[in-house]
Every structure is written in structure tokens, then in C-alpha cells.
N, C-alpha and C positions, 0 to 999 in steps of 0.2 A: 489302238494295235499297240501293245509292247516293245520300247525299242530296243534291238540288242546290242547289250554291252560289256564290253571285253577287258578286261582289269589286269594289265600286265603285270605279274612278280606275287607271293601270296606269302608274303609276310604284312606284319602287326595292320598297316592301314588298309591292306588287300582284307584281309580276314575279319576288319572291323565291321569295315562296310560288307561284306557277304553275310554280316551276320544280322544287319539290320537289313537285307534285301526285300522284307515284307512290308518296308517304309517306303520303296520306291514302285508303288504298285505299274509305274508306265513303261518300265524298266526290267527286262530278263537279263541278269549278270551270268555273267563267265568268268572263271577265274583263270589266267593262263600263267603257266610255269613257263617261266622264259628255258629258252635251250641250254645247255652247259650252267645252269645255276648250279653252284654248290648247294651240298646237304644242309640243312639248318641247322645251327649249333644252339643248344639248350643255354640261356643265362638267364640272369636276374633282372628284373622290370621294376623300377619302382614307382609309384604316385602316392597323393594324398587322396583320399578317396573324395574330391569334390561331384557336386550334381551329375549323375549321370552315367556315372563308373561304377554302378550297384552291379552289375556282371560282370566285370574286371575284380571287385574286391570278391566277387563268390571265388573264385578261385587265385587267389591269395592266401599267401604260407604262412605270415605273418606281421600283424599291425603294431604303430608304436605309436601311441598319444605324446610322447616326447622324444625331442631330437636336441642334437645340438652341435654348435660349432667351436673349437677346440683349438687354440695358438698357445704361444708361448707368456703368453699374459693372462689367462685363465679360461675356464670355460662358460662358454654364451649361451644358457638355455632355451628351448623352445617349446610353448605345449599345445593343442589346441584338445578339447572335447569335443568339438563338433566333426573334423577332419584327421583322421588317423593317418601315417604315412605307411601306406601296404609296400609288400613285394611281392612277386609272383616271377613263378619260372612260366618264360616264354614260351615253351612248347606246350603247356598246358593250357594258357592263353587261347593261343592257334586253333588246338585242337577242340577247346570249348565255343571256338569260334563256328571252327568246318561242322560240325553238330548242327550247329543253329542253322549254319547257310544251307547243307544240304535238305534241311526239315523246311527251308522256304524256296527249296526246287532250285538251287545255284549250283552251275555246272562247272567242275573242275578239268581242264581238257591241257594237253602239251603247247608249245607254242608250232609244230607243223600242223596239229589239227585248227588252231585259229586263222593260220594263213590262207586255208583254205576255203574261208567262209570270208564274209563281207559283215560286221559288225556296225552301227550307226554310228556308235563311240565306241573312242578307244584310250582308254586312260592309263599314266605308266607308273606304278607305283616303286620303280627300283631305284635303288638309291640314286641321289645328285651329286653332281663334280663340285668337285671344288676346284677352288684359283690355286693357284699356284703360291707354294711358300701359305697357305693357309695355317689359320689356328686351329691345331688340334685338341680333342680330349681322348686323351688315350690312356688305357689302364689294364692291368691285371689284374684277377682276382683269385681268393680260395675260398672256396667251402672249409676250414678246418674244425677240427675236433681236439683240446686243449687240454691237459691229466686233470688240473683242478680247477674248479668254479673262481674264474677272475672279470668274466660277463657281466655289467650288469642288464639284463635281460628287458627296462621296461625304458629301454632310451637308444633311441637309432643315432650314429654319430655320421652324419653327412659329413665332414670334414675336418681332419686333424693334422693341423700344418705342421707337426711337430716332427716333421720329418726331413731330409736332406732338400735345399731352395732351389739348387746350384744349375740345375737345366730345365727352370720354367717354375712357375706356381706347382704346388705339389701338395698332395693330402692325401691320408689316408679315409677313407669311407669304409666303417662299422655297422653289420645288421648282426646283434645278438638273438641267435636262435634260440639260447639259454643260455647258462651261466657259463657252460662246456665247449657251446657248438658257438659259430658266427661267420659269416664273410666277409671277408677282409680284402679291401682293394685297393692298390697303390694307381693311383691317377696323376696327371698331370696336364695343364693345361701349355702345349708349345708349340710349335713347329716342326717339329721331328720326333719319331715313336723311337725309341730306345729299345736294346736286344730283352729277352724275357729275365735274363740275371736279376738287371737293374729293377726288377716290380718286384721279384720274389722274397732277392737280399733287403728291401726295403719293408716288406713285409714282418718279416723274420724281425729285423732290427728293432722296429715298432713292437710289436708284440713282445720280445726281451725286455727293450727299455722301460714299458710303461705296465706292460703286465707280469712280467720277470716268466714268463711260458715261452714254449716254443710249439709249433704244429706234432700234437702227435699222432694225425691221420690229415691226410687230404682226400676230402670227399670227394671235394670236383675243383675243376681247375674254367676260367674264363677268362677272355681279354676281347678287346675291342678299341677300335677308333670312329668317333664322331666327329664328321668335319663341322666347323664354326666360322659364324660370320653369314656373308652372302653366299649361296651357291647356285648353281645353274641346273637345270633340268637334266636329265639323263640322256635324251634324245629332245634334241629345241623341236623337232616337229610333234611333240605328242604330247598334250594336255599331261600334266603333273596328277595327284593324290597321296597323301602323307608326307614326309620327308620330303620325296621330288616334289612337292609344290609349297615349300617353305615350313615344313607346320615345326622342324627345329628349330628351339627358342633360340638366336644366334650367342647369347654371352653365358650359357648354361650349358645346351644342351637336351633339357627337359623337353619332350617331345610327345609321351604317350597324350598326357589331358591335349595337348593342341590338334594330334589328329581325331581326337575326339571332339571337337569342339569345330575344326575342320569340316568333318563330316558329320555334323549334326544342322550345321547348318545348312550346308549343301541339300539336302536331304529336305530342311524348312522352304527352302527357295523351290524346291520342284515341288513341292505339294501347294506351293502357292499358284503353281505354272509356269514359274522360271526353266530354264535350260538347265542339266544338272554338270554340276564345275565346281571344282575343288579351286577356294581361294586362301591366300595365305593369311591363318589367324589370327597374326599378332598387330596391334595400332602401332602404327608409324615412329610413334613417341616411345613405343619401349624397342622399336627396331633402334631408333638413333641412338638412346641411353644404353643398349647391347653395344654396337659399335663403337661409343667410347670408350667403354669398360673393357672391350677385347683389346682396343687398342693400349690403353694403361698397362694391360695384363703382357700385351708383345713386345713394348718397352719397358716396362719398370716392373717386372711379373713379382719383387720384392713387397710389393704394396699389396699383392694379393691378402693375407691373410690379414691385415688390417681392414681394408674393402668389405671382406665378408665377418668379418669377425661386428664392426662396427652397426652392418645393417642388423644382424640379428641382436644386436644389444637395445639396436633404436626400436626395431618391431615386435608386436607380438604374435606369438603364435599364426594367428590369424591372417594378419597382415602379410607375414612373409607367404603364407600360400599363395594370397591373393596377388599380391608381385610374380610369383613364380609362374604363377599360373593366368597370366595377363590379364586380373581382373581388376589391377590396382586403381585406386583411385586418384586424381591428382593430387591429395591429402597423401598418400602412403609413397606416391612418388617422391614427392618434397622433403618428406622425413629420410628417404634414401640420398638425396642428392645433398640434404643439410650434414647427412651421417658421412659424404667422400670427404676426402684430402683434398683441400681446393687445388694447391699446385699442381699432383699429378693428372688430374681433372682437365685445369685448366688446359693445361700443356697434350693431353689425349685426346681433349676435344679440338686444340689447335691442327694436329695433325689428322684427326679423322676428316674432318670438312675438308682440307687439303689435298688430304691424297689421292691417288688415281686406282678406279681400279685394275686389277691384273686382268691379265689375259687366261680365259678357263685352260683348264686341261685336258687336252683332245684323248 
């Protein structure tokens, strides 16, 4: 007999699991939309097409086999013939998952309906809670069209640090869809979210300074906040899924591939006769390294451009993907460690080790 299993929330992790319900033969899945949940807004999701992500690759809008990190010192280019960097619209991905989920007999109900039922298993995919004064990755992006061809649409720019660094580590993320159209995001790592005007002005100044253009048309605007570091479950009484079960990579905010890894491992365990459970997908050593990196960026944000450019300089494209996707070998980790400026990291490691965890925001 199948176990009735409810997933609270209908975001990426819940829908990713629902789309694979046919692989959980011992569970009847139901996705529960929380009462008062905000209407989902579209935004871009980026990922490398590592093994198991073909279903996401099919709905991607564009991909790049080349990407770069840029500082005042120069441009550091990477590439991969095996794993391109893809971007897709979140709404399209969710819709594709829902179609497959409905084919797999997944039910979709409101929270009030769920309260009248008594499922054997409940998992919560709502966003986790951040600690007070937590480091945040916050951004505002615009998809723009400009009057003349200025973008190299063969290369995605993951980080361009040639912007104002006075409010924390700040960079531009630029995905060129064509020589005249691109998604341009102003992104900061800091503890304080700024007014929209700051991000918009940063985008306009960047385009003017480095491309000699201004937006002719703003096609779409998106913004968001990703909490970083150690997070707490949305409801301590309910087991989590996705970001609410530790899927967010602490120092990068990269989440999509880790949701996939988390769900993949859970499905494999269930099919080996184990209970359905969603575990944090990160290795302890990677969490520790991320903790040190976040400590450095919190106290010495001016080190950010140095850290990421050195990493890009020392690693191949495939090694960079392995490191970002939680598949790093010890050889790759040692390359990263040896590339880092030693004094800031020694000081950061000391602060991280001896710092006390802060209370969770209620």
C-alpha cells in the first residue's frame, strides 16, 4: 500500500520532486499550496548541465560553453565542451514539471484541504529562515535591448567586479542572449538590502562605462534575496525539502543542482528500502570552506574580486563546475585553497571557528 505524502509549497524543489513521482512507487504525492502564498514571479535560473539535468536543459532559453570573471586586473575566461552554462525561465520550468507531475497522478490542493487529511509523511519546501545579520545575496536584474550590437553572445559573464564596492562585494552578472539583448543583474553579498535605485543606477553606469550604451527597452525586471550561511527550517517541527533542507550552497547561493542531487539521493534510498528523507547535499569540508569564505567577505569584502578571479585563473572550466556543484576532489579543493590570499583566510578561519551561532529570526 502506498504512503500518502504531502509536500508543502509549490516552488522548484517541490515541483522537481513531483515530476519524478513515478520513481517513488511506494508514495502517493500531493503538492500543497500554502495559504496566503505570494503569486510566483518569473525570474531566470542558471545552471551547468551536469548529469541528471536533461529535463531542465530541454526548457532552457540559451546556453554558453564559455564564461568569464572580470576585475580591474583583467578578464579570466573559462570554458567546457561537456557542460555548458544554461539559463531558463522559472515559470517555464515549473510548468514543465507540473505537466509531468499530473501525468504521474500527483494531486495539487490548497492548504485548507490538506488540514482535513492525515498524510503519513509531510515535507516542507517553503523558504528557510535566516539568522539575524545573516549574509545575503541580493540582486536586481533587467533584461534589456540596446540600440547597437555590443554584447559577445558566445560568453556569459558570471561576475564583473568593475562596479561600486562600497556597500559590500558587488558585481554585475550578464547573460547575453544576442549582440543587442542581455540580462544584466546588479548583485551584492552583504547584510543590508538597498533601495532599487542603487541596483538600477549600477546597471546603467556599468553599461555606459563598459559598453557605451544605455537600455533602449527594458523587457523584464526581476529581483530577489538569497540568504547565505547556515539556515534554519521554516518550521522546526516539519522535515524540509530543497532550500529548506539545506540545498542552498552556503557561500554562493547556487541551489538548483543541489536540489536535484538531494532529490536523486532520496529516491535512490527509497528504492533501496529506506525511508523517504531529504538530506543536506553538501560535504562537511565544503560547508566549512564556505563558512570561512563568507566570514572573509563579511569582514573584508574588498577581497571578493581577488578571491574569485584567482579561483577562475587556477581552475579549468570543468574543475570550476565540479567545485561549484559539490563534486570537487581534494586536488581541486587544494587548488582553490592555494589560490587564496593567505592572511585574510587565516584571519577569516579564526573568526569563523570562534564565532558563536546567532539566534534565528522568528
